[in-house]
C-alpha positions as CSV (number, residue, x, y, z in Angstrom):
1,X,-16.7,6.3,-4.2
2,X,-15.0,5.2,-1.0
3,X,-15.1,7.4,2.1
4,X,-11.9,8.6,3.8
5,X,-12.4,5.9,6.6
6,X,-12.9,3.2,4.0
7,X,-9.8,4.2,2.2
8,X,-7.8,4.2,5.4
9,X,-9.2,0.8,6.3
10,X,-8.3,-0.8,3.0
11,X,-4.8,0.7,3.2
12,X,-4.4,-0.9,6.7
13,X,-5.6,-4.2,5.6
14,X,-3.2,-4.2,2.5
15,X,-0.3,-3.1,4.8
16,X,-0.8,-6.0,7.2
17,X,-1.2,-8.5,4.4
18,X,2.0,-7.3,2.7
19,X,4.2,-6.8,5.8
20,X,3.1,-9.4,8.4
21,X,3.7,-13.2,8.4
22,X,0.8,-15.4,9.2
23,X,0.8,-15.8,13.0
24,X,-0.3,-19.4,12.7
25,X,1.8,-21.0,10.0
26,X,4.6,-18.3,10.0
27,X,4.6,-18.0,6.2
28,X,5.1,-14.7,4.6
29,X,3.1,-13.3,1.6
30,X,0.2,-15.7,2.2
31,X,-2.3,-13.3,3.7
32,X,-5.1,-12.2,1.5
33,X,-8.0,-9.7,1.9
34,X,-11.4,-11.1,2.4
35,X,-14.4,-9.6,0.6
36,X,-15.7,-6.3,1.9
37,X,-18.3,-6.8,4.7
38,X,-17.2,-10.3,5.6
39,X,-18.4,-10.8,9.1
40,X,-15.9,-10.2,11.9
41,X,-12.7,-10.8,9.8
42,X,-10.7,-8.9,7.2
43,X,-7.8,-11.2,6.3
44,X,-7.2,-14.9,5.6
45,X,-4.0,-16.9,5.1
46,X,-4.4,-18.7,1.9
47,X,-2.2,-21.5,3.1
48,X,-3.6,-22.4,6.6
49,X,-6.9,-20.5,6.6
50,X,-6.0,-18.3,9.7
51,X,-8.5,-15.5,10.0
52,X,-7.8,-12.0,11.5
53,X,-9.3,-8.6,11.8
54,X,-7.7,-5.2,11.1
55,X,-8.5,-1.8,12.7
56,X,-7.0,1.5,11.7
57,X,-6.6,4.7,13.6
58,X,-4.0,7.5,14.3
59,X,-3.5,6.6,18.0
60,X,-4.3,3.5,20.1
61,X,-7.6,4.8,21.6
62,X,-9.5,3.5,24.6
63,X,-12.2,2.2,22.3
64,X,-12.3,0.9,18.7
65,X,-15.5,0.6,16.7
66,X,-16.3,-3.0,15.7
67,X,-18.8,-4.3,13.2
68,X,-22.2,-6.0,13.8
69,X,-22.8,-7.1,17.3
70,X,-24.9,-10.3,16.4
71,X,-22.2,-12.2,14.6
72,X,-19.5,-11.1,17.2
73,X,-21.7,-12.2,20.0
74,X,-22.4,-15.6,18.4
75,X,-18.7,-16.3,17.9
76,X,-17.9,-15.3,21.5
77,X,-20.6,-17.7,22.8
78,X,-18.9,-20.4,20.7
79,X,-15.4,-19.4,22.2
80,X,-14.2,-18.1,18.8
81,X,-12.1,-14.9,18.8
82,X,-10.2,-13.5,15.8
83,X,-6.8,-12.0,16.4
84,X,-6.7,-8.2,16.0
85,X,-4.2,-6.0,14.2
86,X,-4.4,-2.3,14.9
87,X,-2.6,-0.1,12.4
88,X,-1.6,3.3,13.6
89,X,-1.1,5.7,10.8
90,X,1.0,8.9,11.0
91,X,0.8,12.0,8.9
92,X,3.2,10.7,6.2
93,X,2.6,7.4,4.3
94,X,5.7,5.8,5.8
95,X,4.8,6.7,9.3
96,X,2.8,3.8,10.8
97,X,3.0,1.1,13.5
98,X,1.3,-2.3,13.5
99,X,0.2,-3.8,16.8
100,X,-1.2,-7.3,17.3
101,X,-3.6,-8.8,19.9
102,X,-3.7,-12.6,19.9
103,X,-7.1,-14.3,20.1
104,X,-6.1,-16.1,23.3
105,X,-5.4,-12.8,25.1
106,X,-8.9,-11.4,24.4
107,X,-11.8,-11.6,26.8
108,X,-15.6,-11.2,26.5
109,X,-15.5,-8.0,28.6
110,X,-13.6,-6.1,26.0
111,X,-16.4,-6.3,23.5
112,X,-19.3,-4.0,24.3
113,X,-22.6,-3.8,22.5
114,X,-23.7,-0.4,21.3
115,X,-27.2,1.0,21.3
116,X,-29.2,-0.2,18.3
117,X,-29.7,2.5,15.6
118,X,-33.0,4.4,15.9
119,X,-36.1,3.6,13.7
120,X,-35.3,6.8,11.6
121,X,-31.8,5.6,10.7
122,X,-31.1,4.1,7.2
123,X,-30.2,0.8,8.9
124,X,-32.8,0.9,11.7
125,X,-32.3,-1.6,14.5
126,X,-28.7,-2.5,13.4
127,X,-26.5,-2.9,16.4
128,X,-22.7,-2.6,16.4
129,X,-20.1,-3.1,19.1
130,X,-17.0,-1.4,20.4
131,X,-13.7,-2.9,21.5
132,X,-12.5,-1.7,24.8
133,X,-8.7,-1.5,24.3
134,X,-8.2,0.0,27.7
135,X,-8.8,-3.5,29.2
136,X,-6.1,-5.2,27.2
137,X,-3.7,-2.3,26.3
138,X,-0.8,-4.1,27.9
139,X,-1.4,-7.3,25.8
140,X,-0.8,-5.8,22.4
141,X,2.5,-6.6,20.8
142,X,4.1,-4.2,18.4
143,X,5.1,-5.9,15.1
144,X,6.3,-3.0,13.0
């Protein structure tokens, strides 16, 4: 059974796929969800192959939690950044906002490695990252 965070995340991904046009090809209704745990991306445009990431929260915080640091770091070293959608959810289902941060407005400094999980953790040694939204807060564009 999905956790409350997983349910919120899936809701946000579905919302972006349904309401937002592909930023690359500008087509509507072509964005699809990628399989769960796909590395560093959540959505793909089935017309042009454009990849993007979705994060969900109730307010735009200073930091958002990312996924695995290793794949993120490898992509950054190759100069690959995925656009970021942030879905802010209110108390009622119809209360939401969608913000977008283009890949070309991102910078390496906004991605910060977290401390690896301890040896007693279920996924010992796994290392995540966080996204410092404070560094790029003025670069987000509100879409909805």
